[in-house]
C-alpha positions as CSV (number, residue, x, y, z in Angstrom):
1,M,10.5,31.9,19.2
2,E,8.7,30.7,16.1
3,D,9.7,33.9,14.3
4,L,13.4,33.3,15.2
5,T,13.2,29.7,13.9
6,Q,11.7,30.8,10.7
7,L,14.2,33.6,10.3
8,F,17.1,31.1,10.7
9,A,15.4,28.7,8.3
10,N,15.2,31.5,5.7
11,H,18.6,33.1,6.3
12,G,20.5,30.2,8.0
13,L,23.0,29.9,5.2
14,R,23.9,33.6,5.2
15,I,24.1,33.7,9.0
16,L,26.5,30.7,9.1
17,D,28.4,32.2,6.2
18,I,29.0,35.4,8.1
19,L,29.8,33.7,11.4
20,G,32.2,31.3,9.7
21,A,34.0,34.2,8.0
22,V,34.5,36.1,11.3
23,V,36.0,33.0,13.0
24,G,38.1,32.4,9.9
25,L,39.6,35.8,10.2
26,I,40.7,35.1,13.7
27,Y,42.1,31.8,12.7
28,I,44.2,33.1,9.8
29,Y,45.5,36.0,12.0
30,L,46.8,33.4,14.5
31,E,48.2,31.3,11.8
32,Y,50.0,34.3,10.3
33,R,51.5,35.0,13.7
34,A,52.4,31.3,14.1
35,S,50.4,31.3,17.4
36,I,49.6,28.0,19.0
37,Y,46.2,29.3,19.9
38,L,45.1,28.8,16.2
39,W,44.5,25.2,17.1
40,F,41.8,26.1,19.6
41,V,40.0,28.2,17.0
42,S,40.5,25.2,14.6
43,I,38.1,23.3,16.8
44,I,35.4,26.0,16.8
45,M,35.6,26.9,13.1
46,P,34.8,23.4,11.6
47,I,31.7,23.0,13.8
48,I,30.3,26.1,12.2
49,D,31.4,25.0,8.8
50,M,29.7,21.6,9.0
51,W,26.3,23.3,9.1
52,L,27.2,25.6,6.3
53,Y,28.6,23.0,4.0
54,L,25.6,20.7,4.5
55,E,23.2,23.6,3.6
56,A,25.3,24.4,0.5
57,G,25.7,20.7,-0.6
58,L,29.5,20.7,-0.3
59,Y,29.8,17.2,1.1
60,A,33.5,16.8,0.7
61,D,34.0,20.0,2.7
62,F,31.6,18.7,5.3
63,G,33.8,15.6,5.8
64,L,36.9,17.7,5.8
65,A,35.5,19.8,8.6
66,I,35.3,16.7,10.7
67,Y,38.9,16.0,9.8
68,Y,39.9,19.5,10.8
69,T,38.4,19.1,14.3
70,L,40.5,15.9,14.9
71,A,43.6,17.4,13.2
72,A,43.4,20.5,15.5
73,I,44.1,18.2,18.5
74,Y,47.0,16.6,16.6
75,G,48.4,20.0,15.5
76,Y,48.3,21.4,19.1
77,V,50.2,18.3,20.4
78,M,52.8,18.6,17.6
79,W,53.4,22.3,18.1
80,R,53.4,22.1,21.9
81,Y,55.4,19.0,22.6
82,W,57.1,17.7,19.5
83,G,60.0,20.1,19.3
84,K,63.4,19.2,20.8
85,S,65.9,21.5,22.4
86,Q,69.2,21.7,20.4
87,S,71.3,23.1,23.2
88,K,73.9,20.7,24.8
89,E,72.7,21.6,28.3
90,E,69.1,20.7,27.5
91,K,69.6,18.0,24.8
92,G,66.4,16.1,24.3
93,K,64.2,18.5,26.3
94,K,60.8,19.1,24.7
95,E,60.0,22.6,23.5
96,E,57.6,24.3,21.0
97,L,58.1,23.1,17.5
98,K,60.2,25.3,15.2
99,I,59.4,26.4,11.6
100,T,61.4,24.3,9.1
101,H,61.3,23.4,5.4
102,L,59.4,20.4,4.1
103,P,62.1,17.7,3.7
104,L,62.8,16.8,0.0
105,K,62.5,13.1,0.8
106,K,58.9,13.7,1.8
107,V,57.9,15.5,-1.4
108,K,57.2,12.3,-3.4
109,W,55.2,10.9,-0.5
110,V,53.1,14.1,-0.4
111,V,52.4,14.0,-4.2
112,V,51.3,10.3,-4.1
113,T,49.2,10.8,-1.0
114,F,47.5,13.9,-2.4
115,S,46.7,12.1,-5.6
116,L,45.2,9.1,-3.8
117,I,43.1,11.3,-1.5
118,W,41.9,13.4,-4.4
119,W,40.9,10.3,-6.4
120,G,39.2,8.7,-3.3
121,I,37.1,11.8,-2.5
122,Y,36.1,12.2,-6.2
123,I,34.9,8.6,-6.3
124,I,32.8,9.2,-3.2
125,L,31.3,12.4,-4.4
126,T,30.4,11.0,-7.9
127,H,28.9,7.7,-6.6
128,W,27.3,8.6,-3.3
129,T,26.4,12.3,-3.4
130,N,24.7,14.8,-5.7
131,S,27.7,17.1,-5.7
132,A,27.6,19.5,-8.7
133,V,31.3,20.2,-8.5
134,P,33.0,16.9,-7.6
135,I,36.4,17.6,-9.3
136,N,36.9,21.0,-7.7
137,D,35.5,20.0,-4.4
138,S,37.6,16.9,-4.1
139,F,40.7,18.7,-5.3
140,S,40.5,21.5,-2.7
141,S,39.6,19.0,0.0
142,A,42.5,16.7,-0.7
143,L,45.0,19.5,-0.9
144,S,43.6,21.0,2.4
145,I,44.3,17.7,4.1
146,I,47.9,17.9,2.9
147,A,48.2,21.5,3.9
148,L,46.8,21.0,7.4
149,W,49.3,18.1,7.8
150,A,52.1,20.5,6.7
151,L,50.8,23.1,9.1
152,A,50.8,20.7,12.0
153,H,54.5,20.0,11.3
154,K,55.2,23.7,11.0
155,Y,56.6,23.4,7.5
156,L,57.1,26.7,5.7
157,E,55.8,25.3,2.5
158,Q,52.3,24.8,4.0
159,W,51.6,28.4,2.8
160,F,52.1,27.2,-0.9
161,F,49.5,24.5,-0.4
162,W,47.0,26.9,1.3
163,L,47.5,29.5,-1.5
164,I,46.3,27.0,-4.1
165,V,43.4,25.9,-1.9
166,D,42.4,29.4,-1.2
167,V,42.2,30.3,-4.9
168,F,40.1,27.3,-5.7
169,S,37.9,27.7,-2.7
170,C,37.2,31.4,-3.4
171,A,36.0,30.4,-6.9
172,L,34.0,27.4,-5.6
173,Y,32.2,29.3,-2.9
174,T,31.4,32.2,-5.3
175,Y,29.8,29.6,-7.6
176,K,27.9,28.0,-4.8
177,G,26.5,31.4,-3.6
178,I,28.4,31.7,-0.3
179,P,29.8,35.3,-0.8
180,F,31.2,35.9,2.7
181,K,33.1,32.6,2.7
182,A,34.3,33.4,-0.9
183,G,35.5,36.8,0.2
184,L,37.2,35.3,3.2
185,Y,39.2,32.9,1.0
186,G,40.0,35.8,-1.4
187,L,41.5,37.5,1.6
188,Y,43.3,34.2,2.6
189,V,45.1,34.4,-0.8
190,V,46.7,37.7,0.1
191,I,47.5,36.6,3.7
192,A,49.0,33.4,2.4
193,I,51.6,35.4,0.5
194,F,52.4,37.7,3.4
195,G,52.3,34.7,5.8
196,Y,55.0,32.9,3.8
197,F,57.4,35.8,4.1
198,K,56.5,36.3,7.8
199,W,57.2,32.6,8.6
200,K,60.4,32.7,6.5
201,R,61.7,35.6,8.6
202,M,60.7,33.9,11.8
203,M,62.5,30.7,10.6
204,Q,65.7,32.7,9.8
205,E,65.5,34.3,13.2
206,Q,65.2,30.9,14.9
207,Q,68.2,29.6,13.0
208,A,70.2,32.7,13.8
209,S,69.5,32.3,17.5
210,K,70.8,28.7,17.4
211,A,74.0,29.7,15.7
212,P,77.1,29.6,17.9
213,E,78.5,32.9,19.0
214,G,81.2,34.3,16.7
215,V,79.7,32.5,13.6
């Protein structure tokens, strides 16, 4: 038992890195498929990431992992119960949320909120932690919060947010010596591009199925 404890102490960061990458692959696959089960994986993944980020000194990401856990519950409820049937026969009946565009009236709100969150996290990192990358860490964390909100509402544009986050995170984790996590986010960059077009097709199919016959 002592040998196993010592082994984890010596290689804990790498073990958590690999485990988090495996769970992350399952998560991104479910997100690509727009599967509601991604929210269950969203509860497991942050728990692993909390340990990993503490070991690596990524304190904003640690706090973000806590947010992810709570947001997973919110996201599941949104996807499962927040949709409304558009048919006359079942008007008002709850159904699974459909993929839509981010409303233009919310863009300004998103920009302002992102800026405030970025500034707030940056202040926390520079004043109360020893983070070596406060600007990048706070930027990716703030944008991740916005991206997860957009995902919970099933907005197509959430893929744009994640694409930016993934590029920054890949570079950040490479710098911090977390290669498997960096590689995972490098893969996320590619999947975000394909995911956007996948969701766009799904949205068009949903809209076509709602169109009245003969149109």
